[in-house]
Each structure stands twice: as structure tokens, then as C-alpha cells.
C-alpha positions in Angstrom: 6.4 -2.4 1.1 4.5 -2.1 -2.3 2.3 0.8 -3.5 -0.3 0.0 -6.3 -2.4 2.3 -8.4 -5.9 0.7 -8.7 -7.8 2.1 -11.6 -11.6 1.4 -11.6 -12.4 -1.9 -13.4 -8.6 -2.6 -14.2 -5.8 -4.6 -12.6 -3.6 -3.0 -10.0 -0.3 -1.6 -11.2 2.8 -1.4 -9.0 4.0 2.0 -9.0 6.6 2.1 -6.0 8.5 -0.2 -3.7 10.4 0.3 -0.6 12.6 -2.6 1.0 12.9 -3.0 4.7 14.1 -5.8 6.9 13.1 -5.1 10.4 10.8 -2.4 11.8 10.7 -1.6 15.5 7.3 -1.1 17.2 6.2 2.4 16.4 8.6 2.9 13.5 7.4 3.8 10.0 8.5 3.0 6.4 7.7 5.4 3.6 6.9 4.7 0.1 6.0 7.4 -2.4 5.0 7.9 -6.0 4.3 11.1 -8.0 1.6 11.6 -10.5 -0.4 14.3 -12.2 -3.8 14.5 -10.4 -6.8 16.6 -11.2 -9.7 16.3 -8.9 -12.0 17.8 -11.5 -11.1 16.1 -14.7 -11.2 12.4 -13.7 -14.7 10.9 -13.4 -13.3 7.8 -12.0 -10.0 8.4 -10.1 -7.9 5.5 -9.2 -7.4 4.2 -5.8 -4.1 3.5 -4.2 -3.3 0.4 -2.1 -0.1 -0.2 0.0 0.7 -3.6 1.3 3.5 -5.3 3.1 4.9 -8.2 1.2 6.8 -10.8 3.4 9.6 -13.3 2.4 8.0 -16.8 1.7 9.6 -18.1 4.9 7.5 -15.8 7.3 5.2 -18.7 8.2 7.9 -21.3 8.6 10.6 -19.3 10.7 9.7 -21.0 13.9 9.2 -17.8 15.8 5.7 -17.9 17.6 6.2 -14.3 18.6 6.5 -13.1 15.1 3.2 -11.0 14.5 4.2 -10.1 11.0 2.2 -12.9 9.6 -1.1 -11.3 10.7 -2.5 -11.0 7.2 -5.5 -8.9 8.5 -3.3 -5.8 8.9 -1.0 -5.8 6.0 -2.8 -3.7 3.6 -4.6 -0.3 3.4 -6.3 1.4 0.5 -7.4 5.0 -0.1 -10.3 5.6 -2.5 -9.7 8.0 -5.4 -12.7 9.9 -4.4 -11.4 10.5 -0.9 -8.2 11.9 -2.5 -10.3 14.2 -4.6 -12.1 15.4 -1.4 -8.7 16.2 0.2 -7.7 18.3 -2.7 -10.7 20.4 -3.4 
């Protein structure tokens, strides 16, 4: 799992990673990153994106029941303005 800081108008920056091998249905994996945040000083706060990055063989492992390769649900992003709203 990889966590990226996404500044407005700039390239995403990898800020944290958490390795895992298997994850049971309903289980979770946590990844964390600490930063100084001011909801009043930043006009354009960065967003944060978390994504699951798979080994290259995920598509050729021969397991038709392996739902991991559903690329539509492997990323989530939280907008910096939404983070500001939570902190105000």
C-alpha cells in the first residue's frame, strides 16, 4: 500500500508505504504519515492518495477467483480542502 501527497499542480510524492501479502475479507491495512498542517495558512492544501500496488504477476497467476486485479477499486483520494473542513 502506498500513500502519496498530491500538491496542486505538482507531481505526487510518495510519503509512506506498508507492505502486506494477503488480506482476509473485511481485514484492514494501515499506512500513516505525519505532517504539520494548518487549515488556515494554506490556500491550496495538498490532497492525499492511497493505492494498492500489486506484484507484476497479479494478472498472470492463473487464479480466476483472484479479485485483487480489479483496478477500479485500488485507489482512494482525499481532497486537501475536505481535510481542512474536518480540522476547522
